[in-house]
Full PDB file with SEQRES, HELIX, SHEET, SSBOND, CRYST1, ORIGX, SCALE, CONECT and MASTER records, all heavy atoms in Angstrom:
SEQRES   1 A   42  MET LYS LYS HIS LEU PHE GLY LEU SER LEU THR LEU GLY          
SEQRES   2 A   42  ALA VAL VAL LEU GLY VAL ALA TYR VAL ALA LYS LYS THR          
SEQRES   3 A   42  GLY PHE PHE GLU ASN ASP SER HIS LEU TYR ASP GLU PHE          
SEQRES   4 A   42  GLU SER ARG                                                  
HELIX    1 AA1 LYS A    2  LYS A   25  1                                  24    
HELIX    2 AA2 SER A   33  LEU A   35  5                                   3    
HELIX    3 AA3 ASP A   37  GLU A   40  1                                   4    
CRYST1    1.000    1.000    1.000  90.00  90.00  90.00 P 1           1          
ORIGX1      1.000000  0.000000  0.000000        0.00000                         
ORIGX2      0.000000  1.000000  0.000000        0.00000                         
ORIGX3      0.000000  0.000000  1.000000        0.00000                         
SCALE1      1.000000  0.000000  0.000000        0.00000                         
SCALE2      0.000000  1.000000  0.000000        0.00000                         
SCALE3      0.000000  0.000000  1.000000        0.00000                         
ATOM      1  N   MET A   1     -11.157  15.229  24.720  1.00  0.00           N  
ATOM      2  CA  MET A   1     -11.662  14.615  23.506  1.00  0.00           C  
ATOM      3  C   MET A   1     -10.729  14.892  22.326  1.00  0.00           C  
ATOM      4  O   MET A   1     -10.475  14.023  21.509  1.00  0.00           O  
ATOM      5  CB  MET A   1     -13.073  15.163  23.242  1.00  0.00           C  
ATOM      6  CG  MET A   1     -13.725  14.604  22.011  1.00  0.00           C  
ATOM      7  SD  MET A   1     -14.060  12.853  22.197  1.00  0.00           S  
ATOM      8  CE  MET A   1     -14.635  12.446  20.599  1.00  0.00           C  
ATOM      9  N   LYS A   2     -10.205  16.125  22.236  1.00  0.00           N  
ATOM     10  CA  LYS A   2      -9.326  16.466  21.130  1.00  0.00           C  
ATOM     11  C   LYS A   2      -8.008  15.702  21.204  1.00  0.00           C  
ATOM     12  O   LYS A   2      -7.459  15.322  20.177  1.00  0.00           O  
ATOM     13  CB  LYS A   2      -9.067  17.969  21.093  1.00  0.00           C  
ATOM     14  CG  LYS A   2     -10.220  18.751  20.527  1.00  0.00           C  
ATOM     15  CD  LYS A   2      -9.799  20.149  20.169  1.00  0.00           C  
ATOM     16  CE  LYS A   2     -10.943  20.851  19.485  1.00  0.00           C  
ATOM     17  NZ  LYS A   2     -10.534  22.078  18.850  1.00  0.00           N  
ATOM     18  N   LYS A   3      -7.509  15.482  22.418  1.00  0.00           N  
ATOM     19  CA  LYS A   3      -6.277  14.712  22.571  1.00  0.00           C  
ATOM     20  C   LYS A   3      -6.483  13.281  22.095  1.00  0.00           C  
ATOM     21  O   LYS A   3      -5.630  12.705  21.432  1.00  0.00           O  
ATOM     22  CB  LYS A   3      -5.825  14.695  24.032  1.00  0.00           C  
ATOM     23  CG  LYS A   3      -5.060  15.894  24.463  1.00  0.00           C  
ATOM     24  CD  LYS A   3      -4.529  15.666  25.866  1.00  0.00           C  
ATOM     25  CE  LYS A   3      -3.777  16.880  26.352  1.00  0.00           C  
ATOM     26  NZ  LYS A   3      -3.273  16.703  27.705  1.00  0.00           N  
ATOM     27  N   HIS A   4      -7.632  12.732  22.433  1.00  0.00           N  
ATOM     28  CA  HIS A   4      -7.956  11.356  22.046  1.00  0.00           C  
ATOM     29  C   HIS A   4      -8.073  11.257  20.509  1.00  0.00           C  
ATOM     30  O   HIS A   4      -7.567  10.315  19.903  1.00  0.00           O  
ATOM     31  CB  HIS A   4      -9.262  10.929  22.706  1.00  0.00           C  
ATOM     32  CG  HIS A   4      -9.671   9.531  22.384  1.00  0.00           C  
ATOM     33  ND1 HIS A   4      -8.975   8.442  22.848  1.00  0.00           N  
ATOM     34  CD2 HIS A   4     -10.680   9.050  21.629  1.00  0.00           C  
ATOM     35  CE1 HIS A   4      -9.545   7.345  22.384  1.00  0.00           C  
ATOM     36  NE2 HIS A   4     -10.594   7.686  21.644  1.00  0.00           N  
ATOM     37  N   LEU A   5      -8.736  12.235  19.895  1.00  0.00           N  
ATOM     38  CA  LEU A   5      -8.907  12.242  18.446  1.00  0.00           C  
ATOM     39  C   LEU A   5      -7.569  12.428  17.740  1.00  0.00           C  
ATOM     40  O   LEU A   5      -7.297  11.775  16.726  1.00  0.00           O  
ATOM     41  CB  LEU A   5      -9.879  13.359  18.057  1.00  0.00           C  
ATOM     42  CG  LEU A   5     -10.362  13.360  16.614  1.00  0.00           C  
ATOM     43  CD1 LEU A   5     -11.129  12.085  16.318  1.00  0.00           C  
ATOM     44  CD2 LEU A   5     -11.258  14.568  16.374  1.00  0.00           C  
ATOM     45  N   PHE A   6      -6.718  13.292  18.278  1.00  0.00           N  
ATOM     46  CA  PHE A   6      -5.395  13.512  17.699  1.00  0.00           C  
ATOM     47  C   PHE A   6      -4.545  12.249  17.796  1.00  0.00           C  
ATOM     48  O   PHE A   6      -3.888  11.862  16.837  1.00  0.00           O  
ATOM     49  CB  PHE A   6      -4.693  14.670  18.421  1.00  0.00           C  
ATOM     50  CG  PHE A   6      -3.314  14.945  17.894  1.00  0.00           C  
ATOM     51  CD1 PHE A   6      -3.140  15.543  16.668  1.00  0.00           C  
ATOM     52  CD2 PHE A   6      -2.198  14.598  18.638  1.00  0.00           C  
ATOM     53  CE1 PHE A   6      -1.875  15.790  16.177  1.00  0.00           C  
ATOM     54  CE2 PHE A   6      -0.928  14.836  18.160  1.00  0.00           C  
ATOM     55  CZ  PHE A   6      -0.764  15.436  16.925  1.00  0.00           C  
ATOM     56  N   GLY A   7      -4.573  11.579  18.909  1.00  0.00           N  
ATOM     57  CA  GLY A   7      -3.814  10.339  19.082  1.00  0.00           C  
ATOM     58  C   GLY A   7      -4.313   9.244  18.175  1.00  0.00           C  
ATOM     59  O   GLY A   7      -3.541   8.480  17.598  1.00  0.00           O  
ATOM     60  N   LEU A   8      -5.631   9.170  18.025  1.00  0.00           N  
ATOM     61  CA  LEU A   8      -6.223   8.167  17.143  1.00  0.00           C  
ATOM     62  C   LEU A   8      -5.838   8.422  15.691  1.00  0.00           C  
ATOM     63  O   LEU A   8      -5.474   7.495  14.963  1.00  0.00           O  
ATOM     64  CB  LEU A   8      -7.744   8.191  17.301  1.00  0.00           C  
ATOM     65  CG  LEU A   8      -8.514   7.110  16.556  1.00  0.00           C  
ATOM     66  CD1 LEU A   8      -8.185   5.742  17.142  1.00  0.00           C  
ATOM     67  CD2 LEU A   8      -9.997   7.388  16.643  1.00  0.00           C  
ATOM     68  N   SER A   9      -5.891   9.660  15.254  1.00  0.00           N  
ATOM     69  CA  SER A   9      -5.536   9.977  13.870  1.00  0.00           C  
ATOM     70  C   SER A   9      -4.049   9.759  13.627  1.00  0.00           C  
ATOM     71  O   SER A   9      -3.650   9.311  12.545  1.00  0.00           O  
ATOM     72  CB  SER A   9      -5.933  11.413  13.524  1.00  0.00           C  
ATOM     73  OG  SER A   9      -5.225  12.324  14.321  1.00  0.00           O  
ATOM     74  N   LEU A  10      -3.226  10.041  14.620  1.00  0.00           N  
ATOM     75  CA  LEU A  10      -1.788   9.806  14.487  1.00  0.00           C  
ATOM     76  C   LEU A  10      -1.493   8.314  14.385  1.00  0.00           C  
ATOM     77  O   LEU A  10      -0.694   7.888  13.543  1.00  0.00           O  
ATOM     78  CB  LEU A  10      -1.064  10.408  15.701  1.00  0.00           C  
ATOM     79  CG  LEU A  10       0.429  10.627  15.576  1.00  0.00           C  
ATOM     80  CD1 LEU A  10       0.714  11.651  14.498  1.00  0.00           C  
ATOM     81  CD2 LEU A  10       0.990  11.099  16.899  1.00  0.00           C  
ATOM     82  N   THR A  11      -2.153   7.530  15.191  1.00  0.00           N  
ATOM     83  CA  THR A  11      -1.981   6.075  15.149  1.00  0.00           C  
ATOM     84  C   THR A  11      -2.469   5.507  13.819  1.00  0.00           C  
ATOM     85  O   THR A  11      -1.792   4.678  13.200  1.00  0.00           O  
ATOM     86  CB  THR A  11      -2.745   5.409  16.305  1.00  0.00           C  
ATOM     87  OG1 THR A  11      -2.293   5.972  17.536  1.00  0.00           O  
ATOM     88  CG2 THR A  11      -2.539   3.925  16.303  1.00  0.00           C  
ATOM     89  N   LEU A  12      -3.615   5.959  13.369  1.00  0.00           N  
ATOM     90  CA  LEU A  12      -4.164   5.496  12.100  1.00  0.00           C  
ATOM     91  C   LEU A  12      -3.253   5.883  10.940  1.00  0.00           C  
ATOM     92  O   LEU A  12      -3.017   5.080  10.029  1.00  0.00           O  
ATOM     93  CB  LEU A  12      -5.561   6.078  11.897  1.00  0.00           C  
ATOM     94  CG  LEU A  12      -6.342   5.536  10.711  1.00  0.00           C  
ATOM     95  CD1 LEU A  12      -6.579   4.043  10.878  1.00  0.00           C  
ATOM     96  CD2 LEU A  12      -7.666   6.265  10.583  1.00  0.00           C  
ATOM     97  N   GLY A  13      -2.701   7.069  10.972  1.00  0.00           N  
ATOM     98  CA  GLY A  13      -1.765   7.506   9.936  1.00  0.00           C  
ATOM     99  C   GLY A  13      -0.508   6.653   9.930  1.00  0.00           C  
ATOM    100  O   GLY A  13       0.002   6.283   8.866  1.00  0.00           O  
ATOM    101  N   ALA A  14       0.006   6.316  11.095  1.00  0.00           N  
ATOM    102  CA  ALA A  14       1.196   5.479  11.191  1.00  0.00           C  
ATOM    103  C   ALA A  14       0.921   4.075  10.653  1.00  0.00           C  
ATOM    104  O   ALA A  14       1.755   3.487   9.963  1.00  0.00           O  
ATOM    105  CB  ALA A  14       1.677   5.411  12.635  1.00  0.00           C  
ATOM    106  N   VAL A  15      -0.258   3.544  10.943  1.00  0.00           N  
ATOM    107  CA  VAL A  15      -0.623   2.218  10.440  1.00  0.00           C  
ATOM    108  C   VAL A  15      -0.742   2.239   8.918  1.00  0.00           C  
ATOM    109  O   VAL A  15      -0.249   1.335   8.235  1.00  0.00           O  
ATOM    110  CB  VAL A  15      -1.941   1.738  11.100  1.00  0.00           C  
ATOM    111  CG1 VAL A  15      -2.494   0.516  10.384  1.00  0.00           C  
ATOM    112  CG2 VAL A  15      -1.708   1.446  12.563  1.00  0.00           C  
ATOM    113  N   VAL A  16      -1.366   3.262   8.378  1.00  0.00           N  
ATOM    114  CA  VAL A  16      -1.521   3.373   6.923  1.00  0.00           C  
ATOM    115  C   VAL A  16      -0.157   3.497   6.254  1.00  0.00           C  
ATOM    116  O   VAL A  16       0.101   2.849   5.229  1.00  0.00           O  
ATOM    117  CB  VAL A  16      -2.429   4.575   6.569  1.00  0.00           C  
ATOM    118  CG1 VAL A  16      -2.358   4.893   5.090  1.00  0.00           C  
ATOM    119  CG2 VAL A  16      -3.861   4.272   6.972  1.00  0.00           C  
ATOM    120  N   LEU A  17       0.732   4.293   6.810  1.00  0.00           N  
ATOM    121  CA  LEU A  17       2.075   4.420   6.246  1.00  0.00           C  
ATOM    122  C   LEU A  17       2.839   3.110   6.335  1.00  0.00           C  
ATOM    123  O   LEU A  17       3.560   2.741   5.406  1.00  0.00           O  
ATOM    124  CB  LEU A  17       2.850   5.532   6.969  1.00  0.00           C  
ATOM    125  CG  LEU A  17       2.455   6.951   6.599  1.00  0.00           C  
ATOM    126  CD1 LEU A  17       3.237   7.952   7.447  1.00  0.00           C  
ATOM    127  CD2 LEU A  17       2.703   7.220   5.127  1.00  0.00           C  
ATOM    128  N   GLY A  18       2.669   2.388   7.420  1.00  0.00           N  
ATOM    129  CA  GLY A  18       3.328   1.095   7.571  1.00  0.00           C  
ATOM    130  C   GLY A  18       2.838   0.082   6.549  1.00  0.00           C  
ATOM    131  O   GLY A  18       3.625  -0.638   5.937  1.00  0.00           O  
ATOM    132  N   VAL A  19       1.530   0.048   6.338  1.00  0.00           N  
ATOM    133  CA  VAL A  19       0.963  -0.872   5.352  1.00  0.00           C  
ATOM    134  C   VAL A  19       1.425  -0.496   3.946  1.00  0.00           C  
ATOM    135  O   VAL A  19       1.773  -1.368   3.143  1.00  0.00           O  
ATOM    136  CB  VAL A  19      -0.583  -0.877   5.448  1.00  0.00           C  
ATOM    137  CG1 VAL A  19      -1.214  -1.582   4.265  1.00  0.00           C  
ATOM    138  CG2 VAL A  19      -1.017  -1.526   6.748  1.00  0.00           C  
ATOM    139  N   ALA A  20       1.458   0.788   3.633  1.00  0.00           N  
ATOM    140  CA  ALA A  20       1.916   1.231   2.311  1.00  0.00           C  
ATOM    141  C   ALA A  20       3.386   0.879   2.105  1.00  0.00           C  
ATOM    142  O   ALA A  20       3.785   0.464   1.016  1.00  0.00           O  
ATOM    143  CB  ALA A  20       1.699   2.732   2.157  1.00  0.00           C  
ATOM    144  N   TYR A  21       4.195   1.018   3.142  1.00  0.00           N  
ATOM    145  CA  TYR A  21       5.616   0.681   3.051  1.00  0.00           C  
ATOM    146  C   TYR A  21       5.819  -0.810   2.800  1.00  0.00           C  
ATOM    147  O   TYR A  21       6.602  -1.207   1.940  1.00  0.00           O  
ATOM    148  CB  TYR A  21       6.324   1.109   4.341  1.00  0.00           C  
ATOM    149  CG  TYR A  21       7.784   0.736   4.373  1.00  0.00           C  
ATOM    150  CD1 TYR A  21       8.704   1.443   3.616  1.00  0.00           C  
ATOM    151  CD2 TYR A  21       8.240  -0.325   5.153  1.00  0.00           C  
ATOM    152  CE1 TYR A  21      10.043   1.100   3.632  1.00  0.00           C  
ATOM    153  CE2 TYR A  21       9.567  -0.672   5.167  1.00  0.00           C  
ATOM    154  CZ  TYR A  21      10.468   0.045   4.412  1.00  0.00           C  
ATOM    155  OH  TYR A  21      11.794  -0.311   4.425  1.00  0.00           O  
ATOM    156  N   VAL A  22       5.089  -1.637   3.523  1.00  0.00           N  
ATOM    157  CA  VAL A  22       5.197  -3.085   3.344  1.00  0.00           C  
ATOM    158  C   VAL A  22       4.701  -3.483   1.955  1.00  0.00           C  
ATOM    159  O   VAL A  22       5.306  -4.324   1.289  1.00  0.00           O  
ATOM    160  CB  VAL A  22       4.423  -3.825   4.449  1.00  0.00           C  
ATOM    161  CG1 VAL A  22       4.299  -5.298   4.136  1.00  0.00           C  
ATOM    162  CG2 VAL A  22       5.107  -3.629   5.794  1.00  0.00           C  
ATOM    163  N   ALA A  23       3.622  -2.876   1.497  1.00  0.00           N  
ATOM    164  CA  ALA A  23       3.090  -3.187   0.168  1.00  0.00           C  
ATOM    165  C   ALA A  23       4.089  -2.795  -0.914  1.00  0.00           C  
ATOM    166  O   ALA A  23       4.267  -3.513  -1.896  1.00  0.00           O  
ATOM    167  CB  ALA A  23       1.766  -2.457  -0.042  1.00  0.00           C  
ATOM    168  N   LYS A  24       4.777  -1.677  -0.729  1.00  0.00           N  
ATOM    169  CA  LYS A  24       5.778  -1.248  -1.711  1.00  0.00           C  
ATOM    170  C   LYS A  24       6.966  -2.204  -1.702  1.00  0.00           C  
ATOM    171  O   LYS A  24       7.494  -2.557  -2.756  1.00  0.00           O  
ATOM    172  CB  LYS A  24       6.234   0.171  -1.376  1.00  0.00           C  
ATOM    173  CG  LYS A  24       7.311   0.724  -2.261  1.00  0.00           C  
ATOM    174  CD  LYS A  24       6.770   1.834  -3.126  1.00  0.00           C  
ATOM    175  CE  LYS A  24       7.853   2.497  -3.921  1.00  0.00           C  
ATOM    176  NZ  LYS A  24       8.049   1.875  -5.213  1.00  0.00           N  
ATOM    177  N   LYS A  25       7.391  -2.631  -0.530  1.00  0.00           N  
ATOM    178  CA  LYS A  25       8.531  -3.541  -0.422  1.00  0.00           C  
ATOM    179  C   LYS A  25       8.234  -4.908  -1.022  1.00  0.00           C  
ATOM    180  O   LYS A  25       9.131  -5.554  -1.555  1.00  0.00           O  
ATOM    181  CB  LYS A  25       8.947  -3.717   1.043  1.00  0.00           C  
ATOM    182  CG  LYS A  25       9.762  -2.589   1.584  1.00  0.00           C  
ATOM    183  CD  LYS A  25      11.068  -2.505   0.843  1.00  0.00           C  
ATOM    184  CE  LYS A  25      12.099  -1.765   1.639  1.00  0.00           C  
ATOM    185  NZ  LYS A  25      13.340  -1.617   0.898  1.00  0.00           N  
ATOM    186  N   THR A  26       6.983  -5.365  -0.926  1.00  0.00           N  
ATOM    187  CA  THR A  26       6.633  -6.678  -1.447  1.00  0.00           C  
ATOM    188  C   THR A  26       6.239  -6.629  -2.915  1.00  0.00           C  
ATOM    189  O   THR A  26       5.941  -7.659  -3.504  1.00  0.00           O  
ATOM    190  CB  THR A  26       5.483  -7.299  -0.641  1.00  0.00           C  
ATOM    191  OG1 THR A  26       4.365  -6.408  -0.691  1.00  0.00           O  
ATOM    192  CG2 THR A  26       5.891  -7.554   0.785  1.00  0.00           C  
ATOM    193  N   GLY A  27       6.211  -5.451  -3.519  1.00  0.00           N  
ATOM    194  CA  GLY A  27       5.895  -5.329  -4.933  1.00  0.00           C  
ATOM    195  C   GLY A  27       4.416  -5.310  -5.230  1.00  0.00           C  
ATOM    196  O   GLY A  27       4.008  -5.642  -6.336  1.00  0.00           O  
ATOM    197  N   PHE A  28       3.607  -4.918  -4.293  1.00  0.00           N  
ATOM    198  CA  PHE A  28       2.158  -4.901  -4.498  1.00  0.00           C  
ATOM    199  C   PHE A  28       1.753  -3.874  -5.557  1.00  0.00           C  
ATOM    200  O   PHE A  28       0.809  -4.085  -6.305  1.00  0.00           O  
ATOM    201  CB  PHE A  28       1.457  -4.580  -3.173  1.00  0.00           C  
ATOM    202  CG  PHE A  28      -0.042  -4.615  -3.272  1.00  0.00           C  
ATOM    203  CD1 PHE A  28      -0.711  -5.820  -3.337  1.00  0.00           C  
ATOM    204  CD2 PHE A  28      -0.769  -3.444  -3.293  1.00  0.00           C  
ATOM    205  CE1 PHE A  28      -2.093  -5.861  -3.428  1.00  0.00           C  
ATOM    206  CE2 PHE A  28      -2.146  -3.469  -3.381  1.00  0.00           C  
ATOM    207  CZ  PHE A  28      -2.805  -4.679  -3.451  1.00  0.00           C  
ATOM    208  N   PHE A  29       2.480  -2.760  -5.639  1.00  0.00           N  
ATOM    209  CA  PHE A  29       2.129  -1.698  -6.576  1.00  0.00           C  
ATOM    210  C   PHE A  29       2.821  -1.846  -7.928  1.00  0.00           C  
ATOM    211  O   PHE A  29       2.661  -1.010  -8.798  1.00  0.00           O  
ATOM    212  CB  PHE A  29       2.493  -0.334  -5.983  1.00  0.00           C  
ATOM    213  CG  PHE A  29       1.719  -0.017  -4.736  1.00  0.00           C  
ATOM    214  CD1 PHE A  29       2.384   0.226  -3.546  1.00  0.00           C  
ATOM    215  CD2 PHE A  29       0.345   0.036  -4.746  1.00  0.00           C  
ATOM    216  CE1 PHE A  29       1.674   0.521  -2.393  1.00  0.00           C  
ATOM    217  CE2 PHE A  29      -0.370   0.323  -3.606  1.00  0.00           C  
ATOM    218  CZ  PHE A  29       0.302   0.571  -2.430  1.00  0.00           C  
ATOM    219  N   GLU A  30       3.595  -2.915  -8.114  1.00  0.00           N  
ATOM    220  CA  GLU A  30       4.296  -3.117  -9.379  1.00  0.00           C  
ATOM    221  C   GLU A  30       3.313  -3.500 -10.478  1.00  0.00           C  
ATOM    222  O   GLU A  30       2.385  -4.256 -10.259  1.00  0.00           O  
ATOM    223  CB  GLU A  30       5.340  -4.240  -9.239  1.00  0.00           C  
ATOM    224  CG  GLU A  30       6.442  -3.908  -8.268  1.00  0.00           C  
ATOM    225  CD  GLU A  30       7.386  -2.843  -8.788  1.00  0.00           C  
ATOM    226  OE1 GLU A  30       7.682  -2.856  -9.991  1.00  0.00           O  
ATOM    227  OE2 GLU A  30       7.801  -1.998  -7.980  1.00  0.00           O  
ATOM    228  N   ASN A  31       3.563  -2.981 -11.663  1.00  0.00           N  
ATOM    229  CA  ASN A  31       2.728  -3.310 -12.809  1.00  0.00           C  
ATOM    230  C   ASN A  31       3.411  -4.434 -13.573  1.00  0.00           C  
ATOM    231  O   ASN A  31       4.421  -4.215 -14.227  1.00  0.00           O  
ATOM    232  CB  ASN A  31       2.548  -2.078 -13.693  1.00  0.00           C  
ATOM    233  CG  ASN A  31       1.610  -2.346 -14.839  1.00  0.00           C  
ATOM    234  OD1 ASN A  31       1.015  -3.419 -14.929  1.00  0.00           O  
ATOM    235  ND2 ASN A  31       1.463  -1.376 -15.715  1.00  0.00           N  
ATOM    236  N   ASP A  32       2.859  -5.636 -13.494  1.00  0.00           N  
ATOM    237  CA  ASP A  32       3.485  -6.778 -14.144  1.00  0.00           C  
ATOM    238  C   ASP A  32       2.700  -7.233 -15.372  1.00  0.00           C  
ATOM    239  O   ASP A  32       2.795  -8.385 -15.784  1.00  0.00           O  
ATOM    240  CB  ASP A  32       3.671  -7.929 -13.162  1.00  0.00           C  
ATOM    241  CG  ASP A  32       2.371  -8.369 -12.535  1.00  0.00           C  
ATOM    242  OD1 ASP A  32       1.337  -7.743 -12.812  1.00  0.00           O  
ATOM    243  OD2 ASP A  32       2.396  -9.354 -11.777  1.00  0.00           O  
ATOM    244  N   SER A  33       1.934  -6.338 -15.965  1.00  0.00           N  
ATOM    245  CA  SER A  33       1.139  -6.721 -17.130  1.00  0.00           C  
ATOM    246  C   SER A  33       2.024  -7.073 -18.320  1.00  0.00           C  
ATOM    247  O   SER A  33       1.613  -7.844 -19.184  1.00  0.00           O  
ATOM    248  CB  SER A  33       0.178  -5.601 -17.506  1.00  0.00           C  
ATOM    249  OG  SER A  33       0.889  -4.447 -17.877  1.00  0.00           O  
ATOM    250  N   HIS A  34       3.239  -6.532 -18.368  1.00  0.00           N  
ATOM    251  CA  HIS A  34       4.135  -6.843 -19.488  1.00  0.00           C  
ATOM    252  C   HIS A  34       4.564  -8.312 -19.469  1.00  0.00           C  
ATOM    253  O   HIS A  34       4.960  -8.851 -20.493  1.00  0.00           O  
ATOM    254  CB  HIS A  34       5.358  -5.938 -19.461  1.00  0.00           C  
ATOM    255  CG  HIS A  34       6.233  -6.151 -18.261  1.00  0.00           C  
ATOM    256  ND1 HIS A  34       5.930  -5.615 -17.033  1.00  0.00           N  
ATOM    257  CD2 HIS A  34       7.367  -6.854 -18.111  1.00  0.00           C  
ATOM    258  CE1 HIS A  34       6.858  -5.993 -16.169  1.00  0.00           C  
ATOM    259  NE2 HIS A  34       7.736  -6.742 -16.782  1.00  0.00           N  
ATOM    260  N   LEU A  35       4.457  -8.969 -18.335  1.00  0.00           N  
ATOM    261  CA  LEU A  35       4.831 -10.384 -18.247  1.00  0.00           C  
ATOM    262  C   LEU A  35       3.804 -11.279 -18.947  1.00  0.00           C  
ATOM    263  O   LEU A  35       4.129 -12.378 -19.365  1.00  0.00           O  
ATOM    264  CB  LEU A  35       4.960 -10.807 -16.783  1.00  0.00           C  
ATOM    265  CG  LEU A  35       6.035 -10.101 -15.983  1.00  0.00           C  
ATOM    266  CD1 LEU A  35       5.939 -10.541 -14.528  1.00  0.00           C  
ATOM    267  CD2 LEU A  35       7.404 -10.409 -16.538  1.00  0.00           C  
ATOM    268  N   TYR A  36       2.571 -10.792 -19.046  1.00  0.00           N  
ATOM    269  CA  TYR A  36       1.491 -11.607 -19.602  1.00  0.00           C  
ATOM    270  C   TYR A  36       1.160 -11.255 -21.047  1.00  0.00           C  
ATOM    271  O   TYR A  36       0.297 -11.861 -21.643  1.00  0.00           O  
ATOM    272  CB  TYR A  36       0.228 -11.460 -18.735  1.00  0.00           C  
ATOM    273  CG  TYR A  36       0.488 -11.831 -17.294  1.00  0.00           C  
ATOM    274  CD1 TYR A  36       0.600 -10.855 -16.309  1.00  0.00           C  
ATOM    275  CD2 TYR A  36       0.655 -13.153 -16.929  1.00  0.00           C  
ATOM    276  CE1 TYR A  36       0.850 -11.200 -14.993  1.00  0.00           C  
ATOM    277  CE2 TYR A  36       0.910 -13.513 -15.618  1.00  0.00           C  
ATOM    278  CZ  TYR A  36       1.005 -12.527 -14.659  1.00  0.00           C  
ATOM    279  OH  TYR A  36       1.263 -12.860 -13.372  1.00  0.00           O  
ATOM    280  N   ASP A  37       1.848 -10.270 -21.630  1.00  0.00           N  
ATOM    281  CA  ASP A  37       1.548  -9.855 -22.992  1.00  0.00           C  
ATOM    282  C   ASP A  37       1.786 -10.954 -23.999  1.00  0.00           C  
ATOM    283  O   ASP A  37       1.035 -11.121 -24.950  1.00  0.00           O  
ATOM    284  CB  ASP A  37       2.371  -8.607 -23.369  1.00  0.00           C  
ATOM    285  CG  ASP A  37       1.859  -7.359 -22.679  1.00  0.00           C  
ATOM    286  OD1 ASP A  37       0.713  -7.398 -22.194  1.00  0.00           O  
ATOM    287  OD2 ASP A  37       2.604  -6.377 -22.628  1.00  0.00           O  
ATOM    288  N   GLU A  38       2.846 -11.738 -23.809  1.00  0.00           N  
ATOM    289  CA  GLU A  38       3.155 -12.775 -24.791  1.00  0.00           C  
ATOM    290  C   GLU A  38       2.107 -13.886 -24.794  1.00  0.00           C  
ATOM    291  O   GLU A  38       1.875 -14.506 -25.811  1.00  0.00           O  
ATOM    292  CB  GLU A  38       4.534 -13.354 -24.534  1.00  0.00           C  
ATOM    293  CG  GLU A  38       4.659 -14.078 -23.198  1.00  0.00           C  
ATOM    294  CD  GLU A  38       6.049 -14.617 -22.982  1.00  0.00           C  
ATOM    295  OE1 GLU A  38       6.902 -13.851 -22.491  1.00  0.00           O  
ATOM    296  OE2 GLU A  38       6.276 -15.798 -23.295  1.00  0.00           O  
ATOM    297  N   PHE A  39       1.441 -14.125 -23.672  1.00  0.00           N  
ATOM    298  CA  PHE A  39       0.426 -15.171 -23.611  1.00  0.00           C  
ATOM    299  C   PHE A  39      -0.894 -14.706 -24.236  1.00  0.00           C  
ATOM    300  O   PHE A  39      -1.640 -15.515 -24.764  1.00  0.00           O  
ATOM    301  CB  PHE A  39       0.194 -15.609 -22.170  1.00  0.00           C  
ATOM    302  CG  PHE A  39       1.409 -16.210 -21.535  1.00  0.00           C  
ATOM    303  CD1 PHE A  39       2.084 -15.572 -20.524  1.00  0.00           C  
ATOM    304  CD2 PHE A  39       1.890 -17.442 -21.974  1.00  0.00           C  
ATOM    305  CE1 PHE A  39       3.210 -16.126 -19.949  1.00  0.00           C  
ATOM    306  CE2 PHE A  39       3.009 -18.010 -21.413  1.00  0.00           C  
ATOM    307  CZ  PHE A  39       3.678 -17.346 -20.397  1.00  0.00           C  
ATOM    308  N   GLU A  40      -1.159 -13.412 -24.173  1.00  0.00           N  
ATOM    309  CA  GLU A  40      -2.397 -12.899 -24.726  1.00  0.00           C  
ATOM    310  C   GLU A  40      -2.329 -12.789 -26.241  1.00  0.00           C  
ATOM    311  O   GLU A  40      -3.349 -12.753 -26.901  1.00  0.00           O  
ATOM    312  CB  GLU A  40      -2.717 -11.539 -24.111  1.00  0.00           C  
ATOM    313  CG  GLU A  40      -3.064 -11.626 -22.644  1.00  0.00           C  
ATOM    314  CD  GLU A  40      -3.261 -10.272 -22.010  1.00  0.00           C  
ATOM    315  OE1 GLU A  40      -3.125  -9.253 -22.718  1.00  0.00           O  
ATOM    316  OE2 GLU A  40      -3.544 -10.216 -20.803  1.00  0.00           O  
ATOM    317  N   SER A  41      -1.148 -12.698 -26.802  1.00  0.00           N  
ATOM    318  CA  SER A  41      -1.014 -12.514 -28.238  1.00  0.00           C  
ATOM    319  C   SER A  41      -1.210 -13.822 -29.013  1.00  0.00           C  
ATOM    320  O   SER A  41      -1.336 -13.823 -30.227  1.00  0.00           O  
ATOM    321  CB  SER A  41       0.348 -11.910 -28.583  1.00  0.00           C  
ATOM    322  OG  SER A  41       1.371 -12.826 -28.227  1.00  0.00           O  
ATOM    323  N   ARG A  42      -1.231 -14.963 -28.335  1.00  0.00           N  
ATOM    324  CA  ARG A  42      -1.389 -16.254 -29.015  1.00  0.00           C  
ATOM    325  C   ARG A  42      -2.833 -16.591 -29.253  1.00  0.00           C  
ATOM    326  O   ARG A  42      -3.726 -16.232 -28.618  1.00  0.00           O  
ATOM    327  CB  ARG A  42      -0.732 -17.366 -28.203  1.00  0.00           C  
ATOM    328  CG  ARG A  42       0.750 -17.188 -28.169  1.00  0.00           C  
ATOM    329  CD  ARG A  42       1.372 -18.335 -27.430  1.00  0.00           C  
ATOM    330  NE  ARG A  42       2.817 -18.074 -27.364  1.00  0.00           N  
ATOM    331  CZ  ARG A  42       3.650 -18.818 -26.689  1.00  0.00           C  
ATOM    332  NH1 ARG A  42       3.222 -19.837 -26.021  1.00  0.00           N  
ATOM    333  NH2 ARG A  42       4.912 -18.536 -26.676  1.00  0.00           N  
TER     334      ARG A  42                                                      
MASTER        0    0    0    3    0    0    0    6  333    1    0    4          
END                                                                             
């Protein structure tokens, strides 16, 4: 049971790291609010 749980947690950790890496590469965590400041000031 412990081997199964360890393998599952390792797989889940790898998936989470992969998703975070892809999100960082695609700019998901970028703050682009400065692009919209000029439209809000009008």
